[in-house]
N, C-alpha and C positions, 0 to 999 in steps of 0.2 A: 504491499499502498504504500504511495508516495510521502513526505514525509510533510504533516500542514508545516506552512510557512508563514510567519508574522506577518501581524499587517506596517504598514508604512506608514508614521505617523512625525509633521515636522520636529523637532524639537525644540520649546519657546525659548521665547529672548529673555535676558532681563528685566527690559522694561518695559515690555506687555503682554507676557507673562507672570502668575504670578505662580505660588505652591496649590494653589486654585485651581489653575490651567494644571498643572501635571496630575493634580487629585482625580479629575475629571478625565482624562486620559486613560490613567488607571483604571476608576470604574467602571466605563463604556466599554472599555476594552476586553473588561473581564469578565460581567454579566453578558457579552456577548457573543464573545469565542465559549464560555460553558454554556451556557443556550442552548449550539447545537447537537454541544455532549451531551443536557441532560437530555435534549427531543428523543434521543435513542434508546431510554430505561424500559420501554415495553419491547424493542428488540430483546436488547439482551439479556432477556427472561427466558431466553430458551436456549441458553448456549448451555454449554453443558461445563461440570465444575473441575476448572483445572486440574493437573496430579501436579502436587510436590510442593512449594511453599510458591502460594502464591505472588509473581510478579509486585503488584500493587503494592505489597509489605511496607520493601523498599523506599517509593512513592510518598505513602502518606504517610511518612517517619518524617519524609525528606520534607514536604511538609507542610508539616508540624513545629518541624525546628526550624525554620523560614519564616515561620509565620514568630514566634520568638523571637529569634536574635532581630527579626525586623521594630519589632513593641519595644524590643529592650535600644537599638542603638534611635529610637525616638524619644525617649528619656536624656540624652549628651548631643542630638545635630544640632543643627544648625537652625531658625527659629524658618524658615523658607521651606524644611527640609520636611518639616514633622511633620505636615498632612499627608504627605505623599509616601513614609517611609508607615503613618498608619493602613494608609489605604493598604500598601502590599501584606499587609500581614492579614487584616483581616481577606483579602483576597487569597491567599494561600491559605488559611480557616476554613473557608470554602470551597476550598478545593480540598482538604481536608474533610471537609465533610461527605464529598459528592463519591473521594474514594472508600470513603465507613463503607456508606449506599451500598457501594458496590459491591464490597467486600460477605458485605450479610448478605446481601441479594446470591451473590458463588455457593457461600456457606450455608446458605438454608435460615438464616439467622432473623430474626425481626428485625426492620430497619431501627435504631436509636432514632430516641427524638431528638431532633434541631436543640444544636446549642448544648447538648449533654457530652456528646464524645469528645466536640470541638470547639472550646471559646476562643478566639484571638484577644487573645491580651492587651490593653488598651498603657497606650503612656504612662499611665501615668496610677496603673494598679497599682499596687503593693501588696507584698506574699503576707503569708496567713501567718497566724501561730507556730513558734514553736511547737514541734513534738512534747510532749508529754518525756520528761528527765533531762532533754537539752539545755548546754548551757545558755544562759540571758546572750541575748544581742550585746557581740563588741566586744563580747569578754575568749581572752586567748585559750583556743584548746588545752585540755589536762596533755600535760605526758610527753610534753614536746615546742620546739617552738611554733609561735604561730607563722601558718604560711598568708602571702598576701593578695589582696582579695585580685581573681582575673581583673582587666583594664573591660570598661566596657564595647561589646560589636563599634564598630564604624561607620559608617556606610559603601568603603571599601570593600566589609567582611559583607555586608546583606548582598550588593552587588557580584561578589564570588558565587555567593550562596547562590544566588537565582539563575547567572547562569553554567555553574552545576546540575540545577535541576533542571535547566530547559533539555541544558545538553542528554540528559538522562532518560527526562522521558520522551523525548527524540528517539533519543535511538533505539524505545521499547512499543516505543505507538507501531512502527513496522510491524514486529512483529504477534502485532496481537489483531484482532480482527471489531468490524463490528462498534457495540456503544465503546467498548472498552478504547479501539486504539482510536476514538473520534473524543475520547475525553483525553487521553494524552498525548494525542497533536492540540488539543485546542489549551492543554497546561502548559505545554514548552513555548505556544506563543504567546499566551499570556505572560509567563515569568519573562520570554527574550524583553518583553514592552515597556515589562514593572525596569526591566535593568536598562534598558535601550533609551529611554523615551519618562518614564517617571522619575527615576533617579538619578537624571544627568545634570549635574545644576546647568545653568546656562549661563553662555561668557559673556559677558558684557560686553553694549557696542561699544562700538568705536564709534570715534568723536571729531 
């Protein structure tokens, strides 16, 4: 099956297009591409169950990781890039939801309630309370020197992850058929649009 090609959209310039414009590009591309894949759900119902590990499991893990990475990067990103990063996080969470639904269908399990399996983290989200018995926040661990926290992810980290996810989904799509092939092709195109357009800072216009 031919590989789905990403849509080409003009990169906005710094004076005429704000972060809201990038967010609209991401949201519009994501919804349009996934709508095409969701239309094949009925046809997928007749497909046989895959043997061995389901190849979509790795794609589900990548979608969830990308969503969390983009949300974490939004907390420390330049203000102009925060809306686009949050949109990427939300979009990848939608991808994860679509994959969970397909995995449930293939395994003969009930489809999870929307939002129960995957919820996109927001830029202002905070972690919950530590489990019982855990040392208070800020206390050094016992039995050794404290480990410095890992630096927050950067915009470049998110772009790298999206490029890898796009390549993986595009490589997997031709090995599948029907709805699954369309879903992977749509995800590949959406990830490509995200890093090429949504997360590419506009260069200042020459005066």
